[in-house]
Phi, psi and omega in degrees: 000135182288155176301324181299317186289342182271355178283150175270110182298343180265006191294327183292340187260010177270149183293134181242102185299314184295316179292321176305315184296315181292319182292317182291322174303316177297310184298319178299320175298315185296315181294330185276351176297130180296314177226121179288151183288151178293315190063193198225152165302140184265161177266113187301324180294320180293317179293325179297321179292322177291333181266349183306132177070011185285329178274112180210165185301324187268358180075196181217168175296124176302322181296315182291323181286327172295325173296315178303312176304312182299314189271337186239296190292311182291335181281351180257022178233115179289129191283107179295341184259015175275144173295349176263000169279106183240019182255167177050227167239109184293181173229154180209070183290137174295159183298319179301313181296322178296313182295319181287335171301325174292328177290318178300314181291316182299323185262005182049042183287122181243177180217055187276306181214162180300321179303317185267331194217049183297328182291312182288322177298317180304314179296309182302322182285336177292319175285332173293327178294316180299319174296320175299318181295318177305321180275356180077024180282153181291172181295341179287348187284152178185173185186211183206170168254139183233186193285326184188178185300323181297313175300320181290320177296318179300319180296312180299314183291336176294317182287324177300315182294308187291324175296317177297315177301324177296320186287315188262337188234009180064029177085359180286148184275063177258164187295142170222165178228156179236136183273145176202164175255175182289345180275357180299145183301144186299340179294331180294309176300317179297321179290328177293324176297315176300321185273005183050049176246132178284122181290145178246097187283127176262120174289130179251150180281341175224198181284328180263145176282132181243172177300320179295323175298315180290320175303308182305315185292317181290326180293338182267007183290132172287127178302342180278342181283164177301138185287153172274119187248353179199167181219141177250117174254157183240130175255074180104084179297144185290337183274327188224352181080019183289142180242128178287171181284082187295320181294316184286320179296322178297322179295320179291323178296318179293316181300325182260359178068034184252159179293139179243106176253135175248120178270100174245037184301310180275305193278353184306324183298333178296350173302335184276351183261111178305333187291338184235357190301327178297343174293340183265002178311133181106344179293335179294346178268357186294144171281335177201148183223136170258128173217134185261102175301333180282004172262261190262012175252008172060044173247150176291158171301154350244127182199130174227146178258131167250110183250137179245144172297316181232091185296343182293327182297319180290324177297324176300324180278319192263342184293129181268135181254130172199152184302317179286354177257359180303324180300331187285343190241026181282330181261099182296342177288345187248136172246125180282149173308328178289349179270001190246358181200170180283077177196155170242280181295130179205138175282157184281071187286355176273354183292324179298321178289326180301307182301316185293319183293316178287338176276312184278329181090155187286338178297321181295326177289321176300308187296322182295317175296315183296330180295324177285330176287323179294320178296320184300310178301322179293318180293321177298321178295320175304316179298315181298332184270347182276128189285342181258004184241151178217140169285137181283310175219161176294125176289143181248326182238258182228027177242137179233124173259133188219159174224145171266118179309127172090353183283153171239185191299319184296321181300317182290325177291322181295318178300315177302315182290325174301313190289319180287327174305315184273354185060032175284316184190165170250105180226125181245144174286173174218179177247130174233124180051035179086357178253136178282133178216167179278155182212135173243138169236120184250120178228325182286122179295345180274354175288137185239162174299327179295319174301320182291320178296331176293330178293311182293331178292347181269354182298000000 
């Protein structure tokens, strides 16, 4: 009898008590850390050497591979959930969300269709309803969770394109355009490229796009050009936290009958904060909204919500037809998550935020968001009083752009390297109006003014 025939083909699926114990111990240790370590950017050559030869017919010791992960692989990933991670847009998942994410993975819980996953979809829809209510959307609103803001924006703009074509071209695949400003997230331009839509760039008189800016741009359109069928407004740009004139832009969108999409991937959680809620007035008129729970809603990677004012319009565009899928669409009263974006198979990635919200309560979420806004204001005051520092622009949410007088691009990069080497903080520079400047992004409610002062002490 050959060696292959003696193997148990089900061996990989049998319960391993020792491996389970080791993995649970690792997870418990990680979860119990008051503040997770920042760790370091990795060296690709060193990592390649450490991983070399691991994939082989006979496999490896799980104990040794878990040790390799702990001591090598994980240390070469900068921890976005550390309170000292102040770059890009951090993440700060709650302990409840992290724990429930393990349950979702452990049980292979999916959220594809009502036929297969009514339980998980019902729970996901409950938290989507809460997010819709926070934004002021009507009872008709609904959506689904996708992998990130880029995927959510692509889903929404696909519906904007097809709905616009239906309105102005009778559904024919003729050219249309969608309006956006230069401050729009890079995923918007990328999505338009994928969708073969020419962007209609709105020049702004200031950093935020206003109703006057959009009106001026639309009034100058040549009738022979492709029609503008949608507009994208941003509720919290990732670079500076800028919020467009949502109320004014929505009024113009309604006047012209065009789709109004709000990219609130980063800033949407600030809807929970009474201190800044009025800056979002007009978002309740959106046809679609992107919001990322893995940013400021304290959920683990990777999850974004795409919410439609009228999900039926999205289902017309995104529902996939195939003989084996007919059984999923027998009940016309139900819209499957797979019908609302370009996906079929999907894990129930909205369950961790659902569990965390229902366990911790919405007041805890409000207070955590307000903590970041309060820290932002405190840091801004510190910069104003510092003789060698300047605010680049006034902060509006939880992002601070600052400059050190006399510095150039290399100085900011040197500071970045120095801070990560000392494990003081992860802070990266950005570009503003062609100038390299410093940038803080605050999401973790555990980040303190003392941590920020440690950064400035290193200048």
